[in-house]
N, C-alpha and C positions, 0 to 999 in steps of 0.2 A: 294506204293501202293496208288490207286485209287484215295481215299474222304479226307485222312488225311491234305491234303492242305486248301479243302474246310471247312471243318469242325471247323479249326482250324482257319479258316475267322467269324467265327456263336459263337467263345466263348469258344468251349474246349479248355481242356488245349492238350499240345503234347503226354502225354502216353495216354492220356484219347479216345482223337483222334484214333491214332493207334488202339487200344487196338477195337472202332466201327470198324475198315478200317475194321481190322483182321474179328472180329465178323458177318463180309457182304458177306465174303465167307465159314462163315458154320455154320453149324445150330446149336451144342453146344460147349465150351470146358472146359473141366480143367483150373482152373485160372495159376498153370504149364506152363502149355502149349502152354497160352495165354505169356504167359512172356518169355514165349522161341522163341519164333515166331518172336518176338517182340525186343525182344534184349534186354529188361529192368530189375532191380533187380525183386525177386517179391517181393516184400516188398515197392516197389513200383506202382508194378502194385496190387497189392489187394486193396489199398488204391485209387488208381482210379476208378479198379474197384468197390466198396465202394459205392464213391461218383456218379458213375454212378447211382449207384445203386436208389441212394437219388432223380435220374432228375429224374424216369424214359424212362432210357433210355437202359436198358436190366432186362433183368430177372434170378434170379437165382432159379437152384433146386437142391433140396438136396434130398437126398435118402437114407436110410439108409447103413450103413456098404459100402458106395458107396460118393469117392470124391464129391465134390459139380463142378456143370457147369453151365457155361454162355451160352443165350442167345440174341442176338438184339432182343427186341422189333421192332416194324412197322416205318418205317424212317418218318413217319409223323407225329411221335412222337418229331423230331425234332421244331417240331415250337413252342415248349414249350419253348426254347428257347427267341428265339424270342418277344415273351409273356413276359421269364423276364424281359429281356433285356431293354425292351419297358415301364415296370412296373419300370424297378429302375432306368432308366433316363426321365421319369415324377417325378419319386419323387425326383432327383439331381434338375431334373429343377424347380418345384415349392420350393425347398429350397434356389434355386440361386435369384428368383425372390423375397422372403421373403427380402432376404440380400442384394440383388441391390441398395433399395434406404437408404440406410447405407451406403455401400459401393461408391454411386456419394456423397454422403454427405461430406464421408472422404474428397475425392478426391478432391469435387469444394473446403474442405476449405483450402489442402493443396498447390493445386497449382492453387488454384483464378483459374480457369477457367469454363464456364457452361459448363451443359450436354446436347447434340443437338443429334438429332435423325431425318433422314426426310425417309419418307415415298411416294410412288408413287402407283398409282391406288386405283379401292375401295377399295383395301383390304388396303392399306393404311390409307386410311379414316376411314374404318374401327377398323384398331387401335391404330387410337389414339383418333377416339369415346368412342374407349372402355378404354383404362385410363383413361377417366373421372368418368368410375366407380366407380374409387380408391379412390376420391374423399373422405379427413374427413371433410369438412368445405362446405359451401352455394358455388356452381361455379357461376364466374362474366362470360357471354356471351355477344359479341357482334355477333350478326347473319343476314345476308342478306335475307328476310325470299323470296324473287322472284329467287335467286340463287338456292334456293332448289323447289321455285314450280315448275323451268322448266324440272328439269331432274329426271326422275322416278327413276333410279339405288341412288339418292341420298334422295329422297323423304321414301325410303325403311330403307334404311338403318337410315334418322332416324326419324321413326316410330319403328325403332327394339332398339332406344338407349332413347325414352321415354321411353319404357314401363322396360326397363332394370332401368333405372332413380326412377320410380316407384317400384319398384324389392326393391331396393336396398334401396329406399328414398335418393336418391341424390338432393338435392332441391337444387334449379337455379335461378336466375333473369337474367334476358335477355331482351337487350338495343336493339330497333332495329330504322334501321333508317324513316324516316316521311316519306311515299311514298305507294301509294296504295295497299294497299296489302290485300289478298283475304279473306275475310269469314272461310270461310271451313277451310286454315290451323289450325287457332288456336283451335277447335271447341272439340279435344276431348285433347286439355292441360289440367292437374289435377292443378286445383293453388292451391294445398297443397303442390308441390312441384314445383311448377312456379310464378315466377309473372316476368312479362312482362311493360315495360316501350316503349318510343317513346320517339326517342331526340328533339330535338327542330332542328336540322337542317335536313332535306330533300338528302339530297345527299347521295348513296348508298357506301356500301364497296364491296370491291373484293376479299373479305376474312373475314371466323369469326373466335373471335378468342375466347379463355378458359384461364378465371384464376383460379386457382387450385393447392393449395398443394405447391407452392413454385416455380407451372410449369405457362409454357403460349404455347400454345398449338394455331397454324391457320392450318386449311383448306383454300387453294385457290381448285375453282371450276371454267374452262373456256370448256365449250364443252365437249371433249373428254379427258380434261387433269386433275387429280386429282390430287394435293399433296397435303402431310401434315407434317408436323414440333411440334416437340416439344421443347422443350427451359427449361431448370431445372439451374435456378440463382432465388436466397432468392432475391441480388436488383431490378432484374427486376420483378420480382414477384411483390414485396412489391411496386415500384410504375407505373406497370398496373392495383396494385388493388386500389389502391390511385387514380387513374386517370378514375377510374369507379365510384366509391365513393361517388365522386364532380359530373361524368354526373348523376349518377342515382337522384341524391338532384334535381337535377336542371328541371328534366324529367317527361314528364305524362304518367299517367298508361292508355296501348292500351285498348278502347273501340271498340264496333267493329258496328264503324258508320264511313262514307267516310273520309278519309285522305287526305291530300296534293295532289294531281296527277301530 
């Protein structure tokens, strides 16, 4: 048959596929004839016809004192199969995402290994930023504003990230190096969800770091090279969080005035 293999590949059963393939060649037909033509038991064919009716891929015509006949719907109806598979896949993906943190935690406890995810490109940086939106605590951040300020792509991602944080009420404490920073960069910061302090040391960083939910994330931006890394490990997380808190205590709040050039 011409389309049986294709129909099976998009989710129909072998018998459903053979029925559909056969009905492409005839305007309408009785179930008994269909069973004979595709060489399957009548009971199996009847069940498959009922399934295809539920999928709205065929129609059934009943007439008084006559045996029911079946016809195929327009081939575009097959698009419903893809929509159904996409919905099922989305549901499975969401269920997996919900279970993944516990799976990782169990894995780490059993194997004593940190979970490491590596990303590249703008989309990779975006993935790392989006993961921060899952935070259930104040996010601690080290960042070099200069790198963001000279990169238009990263500026846009940073703007989107701030908007998402406001929507989800994700609070941050940010430490920045004591270098000259454009005042305009901070004009849109919502102080209700963001605190910024200046480190005593004026040496800039080459990577940004975020500390949250037993995770450490890094993003490195160099010209057209974008790298993002997420490490999930409670010991590494606790160490970095404590170091941040020590530095936070000795750092000064940001004021809009000229800093050390």
